[in-house]
C-alpha positions as CSV (number, residue, x, y, z in Angstrom):
1,M,-112.1,-142.8,-13.9
2,A,-110.1,-146.4,-14.8
3,K,-106.0,-146.2,-14.9
4,D,-105.1,-146.9,-18.2
5,Q,-103.6,-150.8,-18.3
6,K,-100.3,-150.7,-20.6
7,V,-100.8,-153.5,-22.9
8,K,-97.5,-155.8,-22.9
9,D,-96.4,-157.9,-25.8
10,K,-98.1,-160.8,-26.4
11,P,-95.9,-164.2,-24.8
12,E,-95.6,-165.5,-28.6
13,Q,-94.3,-162.5,-30.0
14,Q,-91.5,-162.5,-27.3
15,Q,-90.7,-166.2,-27.8
16,E,-90.2,-165.3,-31.9
17,T,-87.7,-162.7,-31.0
18,R,-85.7,-165.3,-28.6
19,K,-85.3,-167.1,-31.6
20,N,-84.1,-165.3,-34.0
21,T,-81.0,-163.3,-31.9
22,R,-78.0,-165.1,-32.3
23,L,-74.5,-164.7,-31.1
24,S,-73.2,-163.2,-34.3
25,N,-74.8,-163.2,-37.4
26,E,-72.0,-164.8,-39.6
27,E,-71.2,-168.6,-40.6
28,P,-69.7,-170.7,-39.3
29,V,-66.0,-170.9,-39.3
30,N,-62.9,-173.3,-39.1
31,A,-60.4,-172.8,-37.2
32,L,-56.6,-175.1,-37.2
33,V,-55.3,-176.7,-34.2
34,E,-51.9,-175.3,-33.8
35,Q,-50.5,-175.5,-30.3
36,I,-52.5,-177.6,-27.6
37,V,-52.2,-176.0,-24.0
38,G,-53.0,-177.8,-21.9
39,R,-56.1,-180.0,-19.7
40,T,-58.7,-177.7,-17.8
41,G,-62.0,-178.4,-16.1
42,A,-63.0,-179.8,-12.6
43,R,-61.5,-183.0,-13.6
44,G,-59.6,-182.6,-17.2
45,E,-62.0,-183.6,-19.3
46,V,-61.8,-180.2,-21.2
47,T,-58.4,-179.1,-23.2
48,Q,-57.1,-176.0,-24.1
49,V,-55.7,-175.3,-27.5
50,K,-54.6,-172.0,-29.6
51,A,-56.1,-172.0,-33.3
52,K,-56.0,-170.3,-36.3
53,I,-59.5,-168.8,-38.0
54,L,-58.5,-169.3,-41.3
55,A,-62.4,-167.7,-42.5
56,G,-64.5,-164.9,-41.9
57,R,-64.4,-161.1,-40.4
58,N,-60.9,-162.7,-37.9
59,E,-59.2,-164.9,-40.8
60,G,-55.6,-164.7,-39.0
61,R,-56.1,-164.3,-35.7
62,S,-54.7,-166.8,-33.3
63,V,-57.1,-167.8,-30.4
64,R,-57.8,-169.8,-26.9
65,R,-60.1,-172.0,-27.0
66,N,-61.8,-175.0,-25.0
67,V,-62.2,-177.8,-26.4
68,K,-64.7,-181.2,-24.8
69,G,-62.8,-184.5,-26.1
70,T,-59.6,-186.0,-28.3
71,I,-57.8,-183.7,-30.2
72,K,-54.6,-183.2,-31.7
73,I,-52.8,-180.6,-33.4
74,G,-53.7,-179.9,-37.0
75,D,-56.9,-180.7,-36.4
76,L,-60.0,-178.5,-37.8
77,L,-62.5,-176.6,-35.6
78,T,-65.4,-175.4,-36.6
79,L,-66.0,-172.4,-34.3
80,R,-69.5,-170.5,-34.1
81,E,-67.9,-167.1,-33.4
82,T,-64.9,-165.6,-33.0
83,E,-65.1,-162.7,-30.5
84,I,-64.8,-164.7,-27.1
85,E,-61.7,-165.7,-26.1
86,A,-61.0,-168.6,-23.7
87,R,-59.3,-167.1,-20.3
88,R,-55.6,-168.6,-19.6
89,M,-55.1,-170.9,-17.4
90,R,-53.1,-170.5,-14.4
91,G,-49.7,-171.2,-14.8
92,S,-49.5,-171.7,-18.8
93,T,-46.8,-170.9,-20.7
94,D,-46.8,-167.3,-22.9
95,D,-46.2,-167.3,-26.6
96,R,-42.8,-168.3,-26.7
97,G,-43.0,-171.5,-24.5
98,E,-41.4,-170.2,-21.2
99,R,-43.2,-169.9,-18.1
100,K,-44.4,-166.7,-16.7
101,E,-43.4,-165.1,-13.2
102,R,-45.1,-164.7,-10.5
103,R,-46.1,-161.0,-9.1
104,N,-46.3,-161.4,-5.6
């Protein structure tokens, strides 16, 4: 007797499920730039900022984000998601504006 073969999902069905998956089910949210932390990226083309979320589930929370292009304090960012935060830059200051001590 021949072995029973399992039927795999058709590629069309797999593509449909991929299109419908999003990082977050929330709508885009505005955030206000509070502080410019510094420049990052291989050539300094990205600016790291601290922004305060103005609406949504994380309203009032201050997050660190990377922004490409010109930016200044008081600008509005439209965030597609609010859970992921950018890594801190090396040598950046803490929330009080003081340099952190290096530990060896």
